[in-house]
N, C-alpha and C positions, 0 to 999 in steps of 0.2 A: 685678492689678498688685501688685508687691511694695511693702511699706510704705515702704521707702527711696525707691523710684522715684516713688511718688505724691507724696512730700514734696519731691522735687527738681525737680518740674515748674516751668515758668516762672511768675513771679508769687508773691504771698504765699499760701501754703496754710494750712489750719487743721486741727488735730486737735481734733475736737469731743468733749467728754467727758460721759460718763454717770456720775453719782453721786447718791446719795440724801441724803448728809450729808457733813460735813467736820469735823475736829477743831476748826477755828477758828470755824465758823459754827453747828455743831450740825446739826439737821435742816434740809434745804433743800427737798427734794421727796420726802418719805418714801414716797409711793404711786406714784412714777414707774415707768413700764413701759419697759424698755430697747428692745424691738423697735420700738415706735412712735416713740420719740424718735430712735433710730438712723436710721430711715427719713426722719424730718424733717430730720435733719442731712445725709443724703445728697442730698435734694432741694434743700437750701439751699446746696450747694456744698462740703461738707467734703471734704478730701483723705483723711481717715482718721477713725476713731472710737475713742476711748479708753473702756474700761469698767473701773471699779473693782471688783475681785473680793474685796476685803478687807472683813470684817464691820465694821471700824471706820468704813467709809464706807457702810455699809448695803448692801454688795454681796456676791455670791458667784459661783461659776462658772456657775450657771444664767443669770445676767444676760448673760454673754458668749455663751452658747449661743443665747439669745433674740435677741441682736443679730445673731449670725451667720446665723440663719434669716431675718432681715429685710433685710439689705443685702449688697451685693457689695463694699463698700469694705474696705480693709485694716483690721483690728482690732488695737488695742494693748491687751494685758492689763496692768493696773496693780495692783500689790500689792507686798509685801515679799518678793521672791523670792531664795532663796539656795542652792537645791539643784537638781540635775538633774531630780528628780521634779517640782518646781514647773514647770519648763519643759515637761516631757512632758504634764503636766496641762493647761497652757495650750494646747499644740498640739492635744490631743485635744478641747478645748472649742471650738476654732475660731479661736484667735488667729493672727495673722500676725506679731506682734512682742510683745516683753515689755520691761518697764521694769527696769533695773538701777540701783540707788541706790548711788553711790559712798560716800555717808555711812555705809552699813551693810556694805560689802564691802571686803575688801582687794584688792590688785591681782591676786594669784593667783586668788582666787575669781572676779573679773570676767573674767579671761582664760579660765578654765575654762568659765564659763557662756557666754561668747561662742562658744567652740568648740562646745559642746553645742548652742547655738541654731542655729549654722550647719549642723550635722549634721541637725537636725530641720526645717530649712527656715524657721526663724524669724529675723526681724531683731531688733535690740536698740536700745532707746533708753537710752543711758547718761547718767545725770543728774548734773550738778554743781551745787553751791551756792556755791562760792567759787573763788578763783584757784587754790588748790592742787588742788582736785578737778578743775578744768578741765585743768590741766597733766597730771594722771593720765589723764584721758579721751583727750587727744590722744596721749600717749605709748603708751597701750594700743592705739591704732589704731582706736578706735571710729568706725564710719562715720557714725552718727547721734548727735549730742551735744545734749542739752538743758540749758539753764541755767534753774534755777528761781528766780524773783524772791522766793519766799516762804521765810523762815527756818523750817525745820520744828520748831525748838525754841520760838521766840517767836511764830511765825505772822506776823511783820511782813513787809511788802512793801517791797523796795528796787529800784525799776525802773532807777534810774540805774546802780547797780552791776551789775544784770543786763545792761543794754545794753552796758556797757563790756566785760563778759566775752564776750557774744555776738560783739562785733566782733573778738575774738581768735581765734575758731574758724577754722581753715584753710579756704580756699575749696573744697578737695576733699572736705570733710565736709558733711553735711547739718546745719544749725544750727536748733535749735528754741528759741524763747522761751516759757517756761512760766510760767503764773500772772500775775495782775495786769493782764490786758487786759480792759478794760471798754468802751473806746471805739475808734472807727476811728483816731483820732489816736495812741493808744497802740499799736495794731497797726502803723500806719505807721512809728512810731518804731522798733519792733523790726525791721521790714523794712529800713529804711534803715541800721540798725546791722549788717545782714548776715544776719538770720534768714530762712531759707527758709520757715518756717511758725511759727505760734503754736499753743500748746496752751491751749484755753479750756474751763474747766469751770464754776466757780461763777457767772460772769456769765450763762452760758447757762441753767443750771439754776434760777437765781433769776428769770429773765425770764418774763413771762406767756406768751410764745410763743418757745420756745428757737430754733426754726428761723428765725424772722424776725429774731431778735437776731443769729444767725450771718450771715444775709444782710447785715444792717446793718454788721457789723464788716468784712466782705469787700468791700463795695460800692466800686467804682471808676467814675469818677474821684473822687479827693479834690477838695474844693472849697476854694479859697483866696479870702479877701477881703483885698485889699491896700490900702495907703494909709490905714491906721487911725491916728488921732491922739487919740482920746478913749476913756475907759473905757466910756462908755455904748454906743459903737459896737462895741467888743469884745464886750460883753454881748449885743448884738443878733445879731452874727455867730454866737456860740455858741448862742444860743437858736434861731436859724434852722436850725442843723445843719451849719454850716461846719466844716472840719477844720484849716485853716491860716489863721493871722492874720499879715498882712504889715505891717511897720513900716519906712517908708522913712527911712533915716538918711543922706540926702543933702541938705544944707542948701539947695541950689538948687531942689529939687523943690517944687511948690506943695502937695504932700501930705507934706512933711517932718514927721517926729515927733522930739521931743526925746530920746526913749528908747523902748526896748521895754517896753510896758506888761505888767503881770501878765495871764496868760491862765488860764482854767479847764482842767480835764482834757480837755474836749472838743476842745481846740485845741492845735496846735503853733505856737509863735511862730517867725516867720521875719524876720530882720533883712535889709533890702535895702540894698545898698551899691553905690557906683560906684568902679571901679578895684581896690579891695582891701577885704577884710573887716577890721573892727576888733573890739573887745571889746564884747559886748552882753548876754550871758546868754541869748540866744535858742537854741532847739534847732537851728535851721538858719540858714545864711547864703545869701543870694541875691546874687551879685556880677555886676554888669553891666560891660561894657567901657566905657571912656571914648570919647566922640565929640565932636569939636570942633564948637562951635556948638549943642550940645544938652545937656540935663541928663544924659543917659546914652545909651549905645549900645543897640542893638536887643535882642540876646539876652543870656542870662545863664546861669550855672552855679549849681546848688544844691549847697551843701557841707554835710557833716556832719563836724565836727571837722577841717575843712580838706580832706576827701576828697570828690571829686565823686560825687554820688549821682543827679543828674537834670539835664536841660537845660530851661531855660525859653526858649520860642520866642515872640517878640512881633512886632508890626507895626513897620515902620520909623517913626522919629520924624517925626510930622507929614507922613506920606506914605501912599499907597495901595499895596497888594500883593495883588491878587486871587488869587494862587497860594499865599498864606500857609498856608491849611489843608491844601492838597494836599501842599506840601513838608513840613509838620509830620507828616503821616500816613506819610511815607516815612523819617522819622528814627528810627533804632534806639534802644533803651533807654527809660528813663523820660522821658516828655515832659510838661512843664507847659505848657499852651497858654494864651497870653495874647493880648490885642489887641482892645480894644473889645467885650468880651463882656458880656452882660447877659441878662435873662430871655428876650428875644425871639430870641436867636441861639445861646445856649449849647447847647441840645439838638441843633441841627443840627451845631454844631462837634464835639460829642462823637461823634455818629454817623459823621462823616466822618474824624475823626482818631483816635479811640479813645485819648485821652491818659491818662496816669497821674493827672494833676490838671489842673484848670482854674483860671484866675486872673482876677479882675476887680477894677477899682478905679474909674476915672473915671466910668463910666456908672452907678455905684451911688450917686452923690453928689447932694446938694442944692446944694453948693458945694465947691470944692476942699478936701479934708481932712475934710469933714463928710458922713457917710453918711446916706442916706435909708433908714430902717428898712424901708419897704415894698419898695423896690427890692432891698435885700439879701435879704429873705425870698423875693421872687419869683425872684431869680436862683438861690438855693440850691435852692428847690423845683424849678425847671426843670432844674437840673443833676442832680437825683436822680430825675427822672421816668423 
């Protein structure tokens, strides 16, 4: 499969990277063997493998050849390429795609290298670091565009700026969020901003088991704990392995929060509203319809910067619906499944519906708005089983 096609497949893909060191961290895994790690990445669900072939990252072309001998996945050669010969060397070593850094190349060079790559049967990943470079990548017609969260001069990570740029990439291009992904929540944030895939390197290479770390980053469904009102309950949700933290900003709810509380990197904050969203500082808004005689309507839409990114499907208020899971399973797009979920039924719900995320609140409580830590832990563990 071509590099571009592998990344354009449904769902969030991952380019898993092999490198022994980085300029920002120094040595990471100096004795790492590319063939074995590439095979681990393939088994863990990577869409493609990136191999650093530059000596500044402890790599060379032999590493790419070793990876090529071990896996059938598309391989991205990463280095500082500026000539036709660089691309020919990459192709001969077994690469399916090459990195082109807009920071180091002018538009004429990029256009010429893209033409050469096409002749050689190589795809290109054209990488931008700021708005100006992104505009250049789009104007050049780059089919695969990456936005790197890391400033290559200072090595600082700016995820917020990265996601804003990712959201500008046209839908007919393949969008890649590069660098700075260490948690499922960060990967999900990139996905909801419009990324087709994430490129993950340092967090994998630093992990005791890189393949298992990749599985963890790609695991679905995401797990949401909603109705949080206390900082200690946020901490329990994060420690248990949840991905989304819900704060109900509807005063009539028995689980109403006065504000969206701070959340750690392991979590994305979700502000829950009735009727329309307000200002909260949360990463996402969950907006329920109004319903006369009830705190809220049944279903909701999940919004990112005002744009719909998922549907939340819940049980009717104070009523039964035995077909709830079956109908949810037939709903297209990203589905967040809610409705009396807890440790005893979330596994079955996941098997029947295959949702993008699951959401639980009332059955995780010791009293309205107060979470029971054991119930939270058991629910998250069952959802991940």
